[in-house]
N, C-alpha and C positions, 0 to 999 in steps of 0.2 A: 585297559579294558577293551574288549572286542565287541561289545554290544552296539548294535546299530544306533540306538538312541544316544549313547555316549559319543559315538563318532559325530553325530549331528551337533551335539553340545560342543564338542571340541572344535569343530569347524566354525560354529557360530562365535565362540570365544576368541579363537585366533583371528577371525575377521574383525571382531570388535576391537581387539588389541591394535591391529593395524590401523583401523579407523581413528582410534583415540591417539595413536602416535602421530598420525597425520594432523590431527587437531592441535597437538602440542607444537608441532613444527611450524604451523601457520602463525603468522604474527597477529598481534592484536589482543591476545588473552592477558588478563591481569594475573598477578601472582596467585591469588586464591583460586581462580579458575584452572590454572595450570596444575596446582597442587591437587585439586579435585580430580582432574583427568588422570594424574599419576596414581591417585588412590584407586580409581576404577581399574586401571591397568594392573595394579598390584592385586586387587581382588580377583580379577579374571585369571591371573596366573596362579593364585592360590587354588581356585576351583579346578584348574587344569591339573594340579598336583594331587587332588583328592584320591585318585586310584592308588597312587604310590603311598600316600599316607595311610590309607586303609589297609593295604597289604602289610605295611610295617607294623601297624597296631595289631593286626590279627596274629602276626608271628610272635608278638610279645605276650599274647594271651594263651599260647599253647601250653598244654600240660607238660610238666617235666617228665622225663623218662621214669618208668615205674621203679627202676633200681635206685633212683635217687630219693624215693619217698620213704 
């Protein structure tokens, strides 16, 4: 996506991923907290893939060529 708002969201999410990765690398988190942070990172990455997912879904919904109907 080339929308200015999406670029801001992308920058925010990429920054958040790096911040959470830094938290994982820091010592002192228990197992549950580490898994929570990993979940956040996974969710952020899924959001970043939304434009690709949307394009794929839209191409699946195209009408077949008229000669096939």
